[in-house]
C-alpha positions as a Markdown table, in Angstrom:
| # | Residue | x | y | z |
|---|---|---|---|---|
| 1 | Met | 0.0 | 0.0 | 0.0 |
| 2 | Glu | 1.3 | 3.5 | -0.8 |
| 3 | Thr | 0.3 | 6.6 | 1.0 |
| 4 | Thr | 1.2 | 10.1 | 0.0 |
| 5 | Tyr | 1.6 | 13.0 | 2.4 |
| 6 | Tyr | 1.6 | 16.6 | 1.3 |
| 7 | Leu | 4.0 | 18.9 | 3.1 |
| 8 | Lys | 4.0 | 22.6 | 3.6 |
| 9 | Gly | 7.3 | 24.4 | 3.9 |
| 10 | Met | 9.4 | 22.2 | 1.6 |
| 11 | Val | 11.3 | 24.8 | -0.5 |
| 12 | Cys | 14.6 | 23.3 | -1.5 |
| 13 | Tyr | 16.3 | 20.1 | -2.5 |
| 14 | Arg | 18.0 | 19.8 | 0.9 |
| 15 | Cys | 14.4 | 19.3 | 2.3 |
| 16 | Ile | 14.0 | 16.3 | 0.0 |
| 17 | Ser | 17.0 | 14.5 | 1.5 |
| 18 | Ala | 16.0 | 15.5 | 5.0 |
| 19 | Val | 12.5 | 14.2 | 4.6 |
| 20 | Glu | 13.7 | 11.0 | 3.0 |
| 21 | Gln | 16.2 | 10.4 | 5.8 |
| 22 | Ala | 13.7 | 11.2 | 8.5 |
| 23 | Phe | 11.1 | 8.8 | 7.1 |
| 24 | Tyr | 13.8 | 6.1 | 6.9 |
| 25 | Glu | 14.8 | 6.7 | 10.5 |
| 26 | Ile | 11.2 | 6.1 | 11.7 |
| 27 | Gly | 10.9 | 2.9 | 9.6 |
| 28 | Tyr | 9.1 | 3.9 | 6.5 |
| 29 | Lys | 10.2 | 3.1 | 2.9 |
| 30 | Val | 10.0 | 6.2 | 0.8 |
| 31 | Thr | 8.9 | 5.4 | -2.7 |
| 32 | Ser | 9.1 | 9.0 | -4.0 |
| 33 | Val | 9.8 | 12.4 | -2.6 |
| 34 | His | 9.7 | 15.8 | -4.3 |
| 35 | Leu | 9.0 | 19.3 | -3.3 |
| 36 | Gly | 5.8 | 19.3 | -1.3 |
| 37 | Ala | 5.1 | 15.6 | -1.2 |
| 38 | Val | 6.4 | 12.3 | 0.1 |
| 39 | Ser | 5.0 | 8.8 | -0.7 |
| 40 | Ile | 5.7 | 5.9 | 1.5 |
| 41 | Ser | 5.1 | 2.2 | 1.1 |
| 42 | Thr | 3.8 | 0.1 | 4.0 |
| 43 | Lys | 2.8 | -3.5 | 4.2 |
| 44 | Glu | 1.0 | -3.0 | 7.5 |
| 45 | Val | -2.2 | -1.2 | 8.3 |
| 46 | Leu | -2.3 | 2.6 | 8.1 |
| 47 | Pro | 0.9 | 4.5 | 8.9 |
| 48 | Asp | 1.1 | 6.2 | 12.3 |
| 49 | Thr | 0.0 | 9.7 | 11.4 |
| 50 | Asn | 1.0 | 11.2 | 14.8 |
| 51 | Leu | 4.6 | 9.9 | 14.4 |
| 52 | Ile | 4.8 | 11.2 | 10.8 |
| 53 | Glu | 3.3 | 14.5 | 11.9 |
| 54 | Ser | 5.9 | 14.9 | 14.7 |
| 55 | Thr | 8.7 | 13.9 | 12.5 |
| 56 | Val | 7.7 | 16.4 | 9.8 |
| 57 | Lys | 7.3 | 19.1 | 12.4 |
| 58 | Ser | 10.8 | 18.4 | 13.8 |
| 59 | Leu | 12.1 | 19.3 | 10.3 |
| 60 | Gly | 10.2 | 22.6 | 10.4 |
| 61 | Leu | 7.5 | 21.4 | 8.0 |
| 62 | Ser | 3.8 | 20.7 | 8.4 |
| 63 | Leu | 1.4 | 18.2 | 6.9 |
| 64 | Ile | -1.3 | 19.5 | 4.6 |
| 65 | Glu | -4.5 | 17.5 | 5.2 |
| 66 | Asp | -6.2 | 16.2 | 2.1 |
| 67 | Lys | -9.7 | 17.8 | 1.7 |
| 68 | Lys | -11.3 | 14.4 | 1.2 |
| 69 | Ala | -9.5 | 12.9 | 4.2 |
| 70 | Lys | -10.5 | 15.9 | 6.3 |
| 71 | Thr | -14.2 | 15.5 | 5.2 |
| 72 | Val | -14.2 | 11.8 | 6.1 |
| 73 | Lys | -12.6 | 12.6 | 9.5 |
| 74 | Gln | -15.2 | 15.3 | 10.2 |
| 75 | Val | -18.0 | 12.9 | 9.2 |
| 76 | Lys | -16.7 | 10.2 | 11.5 |
| 77 | Asn | -16.4 | 12.6 | 14.4 |
| 78 | Ile | -19.9 | 13.9 | 13.9 |
| 79 | Ile | -21.3 | 10.3 | 13.8 |
| 80 | Ala | -19.4 | 9.4 | 16.9 |
| 81 | Asn | -20.8 | 12.5 | 18.7 |
| 82 | Val | -24.4 | 11.9 | 17.5 |
| 83 | Tyr | -24.4 | 8.2 | 18.4 |
| 84 | Ser | -22.4 | 8.5 | 21.6 |
| 85 | Gly | -25.5 | 7.9 | 23.7 |
| 86 | Asp | -25.5 | 11.5 | 25.0 |
| 87 | Phe | -26.8 | 13.3 | 21.9 |
| 88 | Asp | -30.1 | 15.1 | 22.4 |
| 89 | Phe | -32.1 | 14.0 | 19.3 |
| 90 | Pro | -34.6 | 16.6 | 18.2 |
| 91 | Tyr | -38.1 | 15.5 | 17.4 |
| 92 | Ile | -37.4 | 15.4 | 13.7 |
| 93 | Phe | -33.7 | 14.4 | 13.1 |
| 94 | Arg | -31.9 | 13.8 | 9.9 |
| 95 | Leu | -28.2 | 13.0 | 10.0 |
| 96 | Ser | -27.9 | 14.2 | 6.4 |
| 97 | Ser | -29.2 | 17.7 | 7.4 |
| 98 | Leu | -26.8 | 17.9 | 10.4 |
| 99 | Leu | -23.8 | 16.9 | 8.2 |
| 100 | Gln | -24.8 | 19.5 | 5.6 |
| 101 | Asn | -25.0 | 22.2 | 8.2 |
| 102 | Lys | -21.9 | 21.3 | 10.1 |
| 103 | Leu | -19.7 | 20.8 | 7.0 |
| 104 | Gln | -21.3 | 23.4 | 4.8 |
| 105 | Gln | -21.4 | 20.9 | 1.8 |
| 106 | Asp | -24.1 | 19.2 | -0.2 |
| 107 | Tyr | -25.0 | 15.9 | 1.3 |
| 108 | Asp | -24.6 | 14.0 | -2.0 |
| 109 | Asn | -21.0 | 15.4 | -2.1 |
| 110 | Ile | -20.3 | 14.3 | 1.5 |
| 111 | Ser | -21.8 | 10.9 | 0.9 |
| 112 | His | -19.8 | 10.4 | -2.4 |
| 113 | Thr | -16.6 | 11.5 | -0.8 |
| 114 | Phe | -17.1 | 9.2 | 2.2 |
| 115 | Ser | -18.0 | 6.2 | 0.0 |
| 116 | Thr | -15.1 | 6.6 | -2.4 |
| 117 | Ser | -12.6 | 7.1 | 0.5 |
| 118 | Glu | -13.8 | 4.4 | 2.8 |
| 119 | Gly | -15.1 | 1.8 | 0.4 |
| 120 | Ile | -18.5 | 1.7 | 2.3 |
| 121 | Thr | -21.5 | 3.8 | 1.9 |
| 122 | Leu | -22.1 | 6.4 | 4.6 |
| 123 | Glu | -25.5 | 4.8 | 5.4 |
| 124 | Lys | -23.9 | 1.4 | 6.0 |
| 125 | Tyr | -21.2 | 3.0 | 8.1 |
| 126 | Val | -23.8 | 4.6 | 10.3 |
| 127 | Ile | -25.7 | 1.4 | 10.6 |
| 128 | Asn | -22.6 | -0.5 | 11.5 |
| 129 | Tyr | -21.5 | 2.2 | 14.0 |
| 130 | Arg | -24.9 | 2.1 | 15.7 |
| 131 | Leu | -24.8 | -1.7 | 15.8 |
| 132 | Gly | -21.4 | -1.6 | 17.4 |
| 133 | Lys | -22.6 | 0.8 | 20.1 |
| 134 | Ala | -25.7 | -1.3 | 20.6 |
| 135 | Lys | -23.5 | -4.4 | 21.2 |
| 136 | Glu | -21.5 | -2.4 | 23.6 |
| 137 | Tyr | -24.6 | -1.3 | 25.6 |
| 138 | Leu | -26.0 | -4.8 | 25.6 |
| 139 | Leu | -22.8 | -6.2 | 27.0 |
| 140 | Tyr | -21.7 | -3.5 | 29.4 |
| 141 | Ser | -24.8 | -1.9 | 30.7 |
| 142 | Asn | -28.2 | -2.7 | 32.1 |
| 143 | Tyr | -30.1 | -0.5 | 29.6 |
| 144 | Thr | -33.4 | -1.8 | 28.3 |
| 145 | Leu | -33.9 | -2.2 | 24.6 |
| 146 | Asn | -36.0 | 1.0 | 24.7 |
| 147 | Asp | -33.1 | 2.8 | 26.4 |
| 148 | Ile | -30.6 | 1.6 | 23.8 |
| 149 | Ala | -33.0 | 2.5 | 20.9 |
| 150 | Phe | -33.5 | 6.0 | 22.4 |
| 151 | Lys | -29.8 | 6.6 | 22.9 |
| 152 | Leu | -28.9 | 5.5 | 19.4 |
| 153 | Gly | -31.7 | 7.6 | 17.7 |
| 154 | Tyr | -34.0 | 4.8 | 16.6 |
| 155 | Asn | -37.7 | 5.6 | 16.2 |
| 156 | Ser | -38.7 | 2.6 | 18.3 |
| 157 | Ala | -37.3 | -0.4 | 20.1 |
| 158 | Ala | -39.0 | -2.6 | 17.4 |
| 159 | His | -37.1 | -0.9 | 14.6 |
| 160 | Phe | -33.9 | -1.3 | 16.6 |
| 161 | Ser | -34.6 | -5.0 | 17.3 |
| 162 | Arg | -35.5 | -5.7 | 13.6 |
| 163 | Gln | -32.3 | -4.1 | 12.4 |
| 164 | Phe | -30.2 | -5.8 | 15.0 |
| 165 | Lys | -31.6 | -9.2 | 14.1 |
| 166 | Glu | -31.3 | -8.5 | 10.4 |
| 167 | Leu | -27.6 | -7.6 | 10.7 |
| 168 | Thr | -26.4 | -10.1 | 13.3 |
| 169 | Gly | -28.9 | -13.0 | 12.8 |
| 170 | Leu | -29.6 | -12.9 | 16.6 |
| 171 | Thr | -32.1 | -11.0 | 18.7 |
| 172 | Ala | -30.6 | -8.6 | 21.2 |
| 173 | Lys | -31.5 | -10.9 | 24.0 |
| 174 | Gln | -29.9 | -13.9 | 22.2 |
| 175 | Tyr | -26.8 | -11.8 | 21.6 |
| 176 | Lys | -26.5 | -10.8 | 25.2 |
| 177 | Gln | -27.1 | -14.4 | 26.4 |
| 178 | Met | -24.5 | -15.8 | 23.9 |
| 179 | Cys | -21.9 | -13.2 | 25.0 |
| 180 | Ser | -22.7 | -13.9 | 28.7 |
| 181 | Asn | -22.3 | -17.6 | 28.2 |
| 182 | Lys | -19.0 | -17.1 | 26.3 |
| 183 | Thr | -17.6 | -14.9 | 29.1 |
| 184 | Asn | -18.7 | -17.4 | 31.8 |
| 185 | Thr | -17.0 | -20.3 | 29.9 |
| 186 | Glu | -13.8 | -18.3 | 29.5 |
| 187 | Leu | -13.8 | -17.4 | 33.2 |
| 188 | Thr | -14.2 | -21.1 | 34.3 |
| 189 | Ala | -11.6 | -22.4 | 31.8 |
């Protein structure tokens, strides 16, 4: 996998060798470097952006965030905030409207950017995120299905239950029971 980072402040050819050396020292193979950009090859998951950012900063440079990556990051943060369990859902709530207002972009553009960058539609991402939070609540809290549905912005516990079963193949109760049995088995083993 190859990842390209755009750098602000690269103004001379000495910067090229300094960037190449710095990336080598932190363990990344540089595939190309030119004024304003460096591409690295990694076999592992995503590179450590914090390490790269601090390395670049130590050279007196800064990372320029890609507009698409910035949009995706903002969308994920908004989704995490909305479905954190503490969001006060208005009577009529549309995530698409919230995203449009917060990002000052057309929803179709936001959705397209997210889908092409992440390889999953925004709608499926939201469903999977909510499902993950629901599983967390089922395992680590004593919330009722109504409470969980309310915290995650479902219109009803029935809608939540249907979607949970559709995606996991289990009812919420079966899921909780299965995880409880698995935990008990692991504790006794």
